[in-house]
mmCIF file of the N, C-alpha and C atoms, coordinates in Angstrom:
data_MODEL
# 
_entry.id   MODEL 
# 
loop_
_atom_site.group_PDB 
_atom_site.id 
_atom_site.type_symbol 
_atom_site.label_atom_id 
_atom_site.label_alt_id 
_atom_site.label_comp_id 
_atom_site.label_asym_id 
_atom_site.label_entity_id 
_atom_site.label_seq_id 
_atom_site.pdbx_PDB_ins_code 
_atom_site.Cartn_x 
_atom_site.Cartn_y 
_atom_site.Cartn_z 
_atom_site.occupancy 
_atom_site.B_iso_or_equiv 
_atom_site.pdbx_formal_charge 
_atom_site.auth_seq_id 
_atom_site.auth_comp_id 
_atom_site.auth_asym_id 
_atom_site.auth_atom_id 
_atom_site.pdbx_PDB_model_num 
ATOM 1   N N  . GLU A 1 1  ? 5.365   3.294  5.002   1.00 0.00 ? 1  GLU A N  1 
ATOM 2   C CA . GLU A 1 1  ? 6.782   3.592  4.929   1.00 0.00 ? 1  GLU A CA 1 
ATOM 3   C C  . GLU A 1 1  ? 7.370   3.432  6.315   1.00 0.00 ? 1  GLU A C  1 
ATOM 4   N N  . LYS A 1 2  ? 8.556   2.940  6.334   1.00 0.00 ? 2  LYS A N  1 
ATOM 5   C CA . LYS A 1 2  ? 9.352   2.890  7.563   1.00 0.00 ? 2  LYS A CA 1 
ATOM 6   C C  . LYS A 1 2  ? 10.792  3.090  7.121   1.00 0.00 ? 2  LYS A C  1 
ATOM 7   N N  . GLY A 1 3  ? 11.332  4.264  7.436   1.00 0.00 ? 3  GLY A N  1 
ATOM 8   C CA . GLY A 1 3  ? 12.675  4.575  6.969   1.00 0.00 ? 3  GLY A CA 1 
ATOM 9   C C  . GLY A 1 3  ? 12.701  4.626  5.451   1.00 0.00 ? 3  GLY A C  1 
ATOM 10  N N  . TRP A 1 4  ? 13.603  3.853  4.864   1.00 0.00 ? 4  TRP A N  1 
ATOM 11  C CA . TRP A 1 4  ? 13.732  3.827  3.400   1.00 0.00 ? 4  TRP A CA 1 
ATOM 12  C C  . TRP A 1 4  ? 12.839  2.780  2.753   1.00 0.00 ? 4  TRP A C  1 
ATOM 13  N N  . ARG A 1 5  ? 12.152  1.967  3.543   1.00 0.00 ? 5  ARG A N  1 
ATOM 14  C CA . ARG A 1 5  ? 11.290  0.906  2.996   1.00 0.00 ? 5  ARG A CA 1 
ATOM 15  C C  . ARG A 1 5  ? 9.909   1.471  2.673   1.00 0.00 ? 5  ARG A C  1 
ATOM 16  N N  . ARG A 1 6  ? 9.492   1.291  1.416   1.00 0.00 ? 6  ARG A N  1 
ATOM 17  C CA . ARG A 1 6  ? 8.205   1.821  0.965   1.00 0.00 ? 6  ARG A CA 1 
ATOM 18  C C  . ARG A 1 6  ? 7.523   0.828  0.041   1.00 0.00 ? 6  ARG A C  1 
ATOM 19  N N  . GLY A 1 7  ? 6.228   0.756  0.153   1.00 0.00 ? 7  GLY A N  1 
ATOM 20  C CA . GLY A 1 7  ? 5.437   -0.066 -0.752  1.00 0.00 ? 7  GLY A CA 1 
ATOM 21  C C  . GLY A 1 7  ? 4.287   0.760  -1.292  1.00 0.00 ? 7  GLY A C  1 
ATOM 22  N N  . VAL A 1 8  ? 4.142   0.781  -2.605  1.00 0.00 ? 8  VAL A N  1 
ATOM 23  C CA . VAL A 1 8  ? 3.087   1.566  -3.247  1.00 0.00 ? 8  VAL A CA 1 
ATOM 24  C C  . VAL A 1 8  ? 2.106   0.611  -3.911  1.00 0.00 ? 8  VAL A C  1 
ATOM 25  N N  . LEU A 1 9  ? 0.851   0.868  -3.706  1.00 0.00 ? 9  LEU A N  1 
ATOM 26  C CA . LEU A 1 9  ? -0.196  0.064  -4.324  1.00 0.00 ? 9  LEU A CA 1 
ATOM 27  C C  . LEU A 1 9  ? -1.137  1.021  -5.041  1.00 0.00 ? 9  LEU A C  1 
ATOM 28  N N  . LEU A 1 10 ? -1.246  0.878  -6.349  1.00 0.00 ? 10 LEU A N  1 
ATOM 29  C CA . LEU A 1 10 ? -2.114  1.760  -7.123  1.00 0.00 ? 10 LEU A CA 1 
ATOM 30  C C  . LEU A 1 10 ? -3.578  1.386  -6.910  1.00 0.00 ? 10 LEU A C  1 
ATOM 31  N N  . PRO A 1 11 ? -4.470  2.360  -7.016  1.00 0.00 ? 11 PRO A N  1 
ATOM 32  C CA . PRO A 1 11 ? -5.892  2.095  -6.780  1.00 0.00 ? 11 PRO A CA 1 
ATOM 33  C C  . PRO A 1 11 ? -6.556  1.346  -7.934  1.00 0.00 ? 11 PRO A C  1 
ATOM 34  N N  . ASN A 1 12 ? -7.762  0.875  -7.669  1.00 0.00 ? 12 ASN A N  1 
ATOM 35  C CA . ASN A 1 12 ? -8.633  0.240  -8.662  1.00 0.00 ? 12 ASN A CA 1 
ATOM 36  C C  . ASN A 1 12 ? -8.119  -1.080 -9.206  1.00 0.00 ? 12 ASN A C  1 
ATOM 37  N N  . LEU A 1 13 ? -7.473  -1.875 -8.371  1.00 0.00 ? 13 LEU A N  1 
ATOM 38  C CA . LEU A 1 13 ? -7.090  -3.227 -8.769  1.00 0.00 ? 13 LEU A CA 1 
ATOM 39  C C  . LEU A 1 13 ? -8.262  -4.152 -8.456  1.00 0.00 ? 13 LEU A C  1 
ATOM 40  N N  . SER A 1 14 ? -8.717  -4.903 -9.430  1.00 0.00 ? 14 SER A N  1 
ATOM 41  C CA . SER A 1 14 ? -9.938  -5.699 -9.264  1.00 0.00 ? 14 SER A CA 1 
ATOM 42  C C  . SER A 1 14 ? -9.825  -6.754 -8.170  1.00 0.00 ? 14 SER A C  1 
ATOM 43  N N  . GLU A 1 15 ? -8.650  -7.335 -7.979  1.00 0.00 ? 15 GLU A N  1 
ATOM 44  C CA . GLU A 1 15 ? -8.492  -8.396 -6.981  1.00 0.00 ? 15 GLU A CA 1 
ATOM 45  C C  . GLU A 1 15 ? -8.274  -7.866 -5.566  1.00 0.00 ? 15 GLU A C  1 
ATOM 46  N N  . VAL A 1 16 ? -8.100  -6.564 -5.424  1.00 0.00 ? 16 VAL A N  1 
ATOM 47  C CA . VAL A 1 16 ? -7.890  -5.951 -4.107  1.00 0.00 ? 16 VAL A CA 1 
ATOM 48  C C  . VAL A 1 16 ? -9.160  -5.181 -3.760  1.00 0.00 ? 16 VAL A C  1 
ATOM 49  N N  . ASP A 1 17 ? -10.024 -5.816 -2.959  1.00 0.00 ? 17 ASP A N  1 
ATOM 50  C CA . ASP A 1 17 ? -11.347 -5.244 -2.730  1.00 0.00 ? 17 ASP A CA 1 
ATOM 51  C C  . ASP A 1 17 ? -11.605 -4.807 -1.287  1.00 0.00 ? 17 ASP A C  1 
ATOM 52  N N  . THR A 1 18 ? -10.586 -4.855 -0.429  1.00 0.00 ? 18 THR A N  1 
ATOM 53  C CA . THR A 1 18 ? -10.758 -4.375 0.945   1.00 0.00 ? 18 THR A CA 1 
ATOM 54  C C  . THR A 1 18 ? -9.544  -3.549 1.361   1.00 0.00 ? 18 THR A C  1 
ATOM 55  N N  . ILE A 1 19 ? -9.748  -2.714 2.352   1.00 0.00 ? 19 ILE A N  1 
ATOM 56  C CA . ILE A 1 19 ? -8.649  -1.915 2.901   1.00 0.00 ? 19 ILE A CA 1 
ATOM 57  C C  . ILE A 1 19 ? -7.588  -2.830 3.504   1.00 0.00 ? 19 ILE A C  1 
ATOM 58  N N  . GLU A 1 20 ? -8.024  -3.882 4.165   1.00 0.00 ? 20 GLU A N  1 
ATOM 59  C CA . GLU A 1 20 ? -7.090  -4.817 4.795   1.00 0.00 ? 20 GLU A CA 1 
ATOM 60  C C  . GLU A 1 20 ? -6.164  -5.456 3.763   1.00 0.00 ? 20 GLU A C  1 
ATOM 61  N N  . LYS A 1 21 ? -6.712  -5.840 2.609   1.00 0.00 ? 21 LYS A N  1 
ATOM 62  C CA . LYS A 1 21 ? -5.881  -6.420 1.541   1.00 0.00 ? 21 LYS A CA 1 
ATOM 63  C C  . LYS A 1 21 ? -4.894  -5.387 1.008   1.00 0.00 ? 21 LYS A C  1 
ATOM 64  N N  . GLN A 1 22 ? -5.362  -4.150 0.828   1.00 0.00 ? 22 GLN A N  1 
ATOM 65  C CA . GLN A 1 22 ? -4.480  -3.089 0.336   1.00 0.00 ? 22 GLN A CA 1 
ATOM 66  C C  . GLN A 1 22 ? -3.294  -2.900 1.273   1.00 0.00 ? 22 GLN A C  1 
ATOM 67  N N  . LEU A 1 23 ? -3.575  -2.802 2.561   1.00 0.00 ? 23 LEU A N  1 
ATOM 68  C CA . LEU A 1 23 ? -2.522  -2.584 3.547   1.00 0.00 ? 23 LEU A CA 1 
ATOM 69  C C  . LEU A 1 23 ? -1.574  -3.772 3.605   1.00 0.00 ? 23 LEU A C  1 
ATOM 70  N N  . LYS A 1 24 ? -2.103  -4.981 3.604   1.00 0.00 ? 24 LYS A N  1 
ATOM 71  C CA . LYS A 1 24 ? -1.274  -6.184 3.657   1.00 0.00 ? 24 LYS A CA 1 
ATOM 72  C C  . LYS A 1 24 ? -0.316  -6.247 2.470   1.00 0.00 ? 24 LYS A C  1 
ATOM 73  N N  . ILE A 1 25 ? -0.809  -5.961 1.273   1.00 0.00 ? 25 ILE A N  1 
ATOM 74  C CA . ILE A 1 25 ? 0.027   -6.008 0.071   1.00 0.00 ? 25 ILE A CA 1 
ATOM 75  C C  . ILE A 1 25 ? 1.091   -4.917 0.108   1.00 0.00 ? 25 ILE A C  1 
ATOM 76  N N  . ALA A 1 26 ? 0.710   -3.693 0.494   1.00 0.00 ? 26 ALA A N  1 
ATOM 77  C CA . ALA A 1 26 ? 1.676   -2.591 0.549   1.00 0.00 ? 26 ALA A CA 1 
ATOM 78  C C  . ALA A 1 26 ? 2.782   -2.879 1.560   1.00 0.00 ? 26 ALA A C  1 
ATOM 79  N N  . LEU A 1 27 ? 2.424   -3.407 2.725   1.00 0.00 ? 27 LEU A N  1 
ATOM 80  C CA . LEU A 1 27 ? 3.438   -3.745 3.732   1.00 0.00 ? 27 LEU A CA 1 
ATOM 81  C C  . LEU A 1 27 ? 4.351   -4.854 3.230   1.00 0.00 ? 27 LEU A C  1 
ATOM 82  N N  . MET A 1 28 ? 3.780   -5.854 2.569   1.00 0.00 ? 28 MET A N  1 
ATOM 83  C CA . MET A 1 28 ? 4.581   -6.957 2.044   1.00 0.00 ? 28 MET A CA 1 
ATOM 84  C C  . MET A 1 28 ? 5.563   -6.451 0.980   1.00 0.00 ? 28 MET A C  1 
ATOM 85  N N  . LYS A 1 29 ? 5.094   -5.568 0.094   1.00 0.00 ? 29 LYS A N  1 
ATOM 86  C CA . LYS A 1 29 ? 5.969   -5.011 -0.940  1.00 0.00 ? 29 LYS A CA 1 
ATOM 87  C C  . LYS A 1 29 ? 7.127   -4.228 -0.328  1.00 0.00 ? 29 LYS A C  1 
ATOM 88  N N  . ALA A 1 30 ? 6.875   -3.580 0.812   1.00 0.00 ? 30 ALA A N  1 
ATOM 89  C CA . ALA A 1 30 ? 7.900   -2.768 1.468   1.00 0.00 ? 30 ALA A CA 1 
ATOM 90  C C  . ALA A 1 30 ? 8.797   -3.581 2.394   1.00 0.00 ? 30 ALA A C  1 
ATOM 91  N N  . GLY A 1 31 ? 8.411   -4.816 2.677   1.00 0.00 ? 31 GLY A N  1 
ATOM 92  C CA . GLY A 1 31 ? 9.182   -5.618 3.619   1.00 0.00 ? 31 GLY A CA 1 
ATOM 93  C C  . GLY A 1 31 ? 8.986   -5.173 5.054   1.00 0.00 ? 31 GLY A C  1 
ATOM 94  N N  . ILE A 1 32 ? 7.797   -4.680 5.358   1.00 0.00 ? 32 ILE A N  1 
ATOM 95  C CA . ILE A 1 32 ? 7.475   -4.196 6.698   1.00 0.00 ? 32 ILE A CA 1 
ATOM 96  C C  . ILE A 1 32 ? 6.515   -5.183 7.350   1.00 0.00 ? 32 ILE A C  1 
ATOM 97  N N  . SER A 1 33 ? 6.813   -5.570 8.569   1.00 0.00 ? 33 SER A N  1 
ATOM 98  C CA . SER A 1 33 ? 5.943   -6.465 9.324   1.00 0.00 ? 33 SER A CA 1 
ATOM 99  C C  . SER A 1 33 ? 4.723   -5.688 9.826   1.00 0.00 ? 33 SER A C  1 
ATOM 100 N N  . PRO A 1 34 ? 3.543   -6.308 9.828   1.00 0.00 ? 34 PRO A N  1 
ATOM 101 C CA . PRO A 1 34 ? 2.341   -5.604 10.299  1.00 0.00 ? 34 PRO A CA 1 
ATOM 102 C C  . PRO A 1 34 ? 2.421   -5.131 11.750  1.00 0.00 ? 34 PRO A C  1 
ATOM 103 N N  . ASP A 1 35 ? 3.273   -5.744 12.568  1.00 0.00 ? 35 ASP A N  1 
ATOM 104 C CA . ASP A 1 35 ? 3.371   -5.311 13.963  1.00 0.00 ? 35 ASP A CA 1 
ATOM 105 C C  . ASP A 1 35 ? 4.454   -4.260 14.198  1.00 0.00 ? 35 ASP A C  1 
ATOM 106 N N  . GLU A 1 36 ? 5.131   -3.809 13.136  1.00 0.00 ? 36 GLU A N  1 
ATOM 107 C CA . GLU A 1 36 ? 6.078   -2.697 13.245  1.00 0.00 ? 36 GLU A CA 1 
ATOM 108 C C  . GLU A 1 36 ? 5.311   -1.382 13.174  1.00 0.00 ? 36 GLU A C  1 
ATOM 109 N N  . ASP A 1 37 ? 5.926   -0.317 13.670  1.00 0.00 ? 37 ASP A N  1 
ATOM 110 C CA . ASP A 1 37 ? 5.378   1.020  13.461  1.00 0.00 ? 37 ASP A CA 1 
ATOM 111 C C  . ASP A 1 37 ? 5.688   1.433  12.030  1.00 0.00 ? 37 ASP A C  1 
ATOM 112 N N  . TYR A 1 38 ? 4.761   2.102  11.380  1.00 0.00 ? 38 TYR A N  1 
ATOM 113 C CA . TYR A 1 38 ? 4.975   2.565  10.010  1.00 0.00 ? 38 TYR A CA 1 
ATOM 114 C C  . TYR A 1 38 ? 4.063   3.750  9.746   1.00 0.00 ? 38 TYR A C  1 
ATOM 115 N N  . LYS A 1 39 ? 4.374   4.485  8.680   1.00 0.00 ? 39 LYS A N  1 
ATOM 116 C CA . LYS A 1 39 ? 3.533   5.594  8.230   1.00 0.00 ? 39 LYS A CA 1 
ATOM 117 C C  . LYS A 1 39 ? 2.800   5.134  6.982   1.00 0.00 ? 39 LYS A C  1 
ATOM 118 N N  . ILE A 1 40 ? 1.569   5.586  6.843   1.00 0.00 ? 40 ILE A N  1 
ATOM 119 C CA . ILE A 1 40 ? 0.796   5.262  5.652   1.00 0.00 ? 40 ILE A CA 1 
ATOM 120 C C  . ILE A 1 40 ? 0.283   6.566  5.040   1.00 0.00 ? 40 ILE A C  1 
ATOM 121 N N  . TYR A 1 41 ? 0.352   6.646  3.724   1.00 0.00 ? 41 TYR A N  1 
ATOM 122 C CA . TYR A 1 41 ? -0.088  7.826  2.994   1.00 0.00 ? 41 TYR A CA 1 
ATOM 123 C C  . TYR A 1 41 ? -1.187  7.423  2.027   1.00 0.00 ? 41 TYR A C  1 
ATOM 124 N N  . ARG A 1 42 ? -2.048  8.364  1.748   1.00 0.00 ? 42 ARG A N  1 
ATOM 125 C CA . ARG A 1 42 ? -3.151  8.133  0.828   1.00 0.00 ? 42 ARG A CA 1 
ATOM 126 C C  . ARG A 1 42 ? -3.011  9.109  -0.334  1.00 0.00 ? 42 ARG A C  1 
ATOM 127 N N  . PHE A 1 43 ? -3.318  8.639  -1.542  1.00 0.00 ? 43 PHE A N  1 
ATOM 128 C CA . PHE A 1 43 ? -3.239  9.513  -2.698  1.00 0.00 ? 43 PHE A CA 1 
ATOM 129 C C  . PHE A 1 43 ? -4.317  9.129  -3.699  1.00 0.00 ? 43 PHE A C  1 
ATOM 130 N N  . THR A 1 44 ? -4.521  9.999  -4.670  1.00 0.00 ? 44 THR A N  1 
ATOM 131 C CA . THR A 1 44 ? -5.448  9.701  -5.761  1.00 0.00 ? 44 THR A CA 1 
ATOM 132 C C  . THR A 1 44 ? -4.653  9.627  -7.055  1.00 0.00 ? 44 THR A C  1 
ATOM 133 N N  . ALA A 1 45 ? -5.230  8.998  -8.032  1.00 0.00 ? 45 ALA A N  1 
ATOM 134 C CA . ALA A 1 45 ? -4.563  8.858  -9.328  1.00 0.00 ? 45 ALA A CA 1 
ATOM 135 C C  . ALA A 1 45 ? -5.548  9.209  -10.437 1.00 0.00 ? 45 ALA A C  1 
ATOM 136 N N  . LYS A 1 46 ? -5.034  9.781  -11.508 1.00 0.00 ? 46 LYS A N  1 
ATOM 137 C CA . LYS A 1 46 ? -5.850  10.056 -12.689 1.00 0.00 ? 46 LYS A CA 1 
ATOM 138 C C  . LYS A 1 46 ? -5.445  9.081  -13.777 1.00 0.00 ? 46 LYS A C  1 
ATOM 139 N N  . ARG A 1 47 ? -6.436  8.522  -14.442 1.00 0.00 ? 47 ARG A N  1 
ATOM 140 C CA . ARG A 1 47 ? -6.163  7.632  -15.570 1.00 0.00 ? 47 ARG A CA 1 
ATOM 141 C C  . ARG A 1 47 ? -6.394  8.397  -16.868 1.00 0.00 ? 47 ARG A C  1 
ATOM 142 N N  . TYR A 1 48 ? -5.486  8.230  -17.785 1.00 0.00 ? 48 TYR A N  1 
ATOM 143 C CA . TYR A 1 48 ? -5.608  8.828  -19.110 1.00 0.00 ? 48 TYR A CA 1 
ATOM 144 C C  . TYR A 1 48 ? -5.663  7.696  -20.119 1.00 0.00 ? 48 TYR A C  1 
ATOM 145 N N  . TYR A 1 49 ? -6.697  7.684  -20.905 1.00 0.00 ? 49 TYR A N  1 
ATOM 146 C CA . TYR A 1 49 ? -6.871  6.616  -21.893 1.00 0.00 ? 49 TYR A CA 1 
ATOM 147 C C  . TYR A 1 49 ? -6.498  7.084  -23.269 1.00 0.00 ? 49 TYR A C  1 
# 
């Protein structure tokens, strides 16, 4: 997150297998450049079938 720009990436996506990919996708979704300062949050999710 940076200001009002936020990108959320849900866990357990088969094509996203590294932390670097997760961060790159979340920053891209938020429109944040990797060389900007930003905050990152971690969360867990429960799946209900």
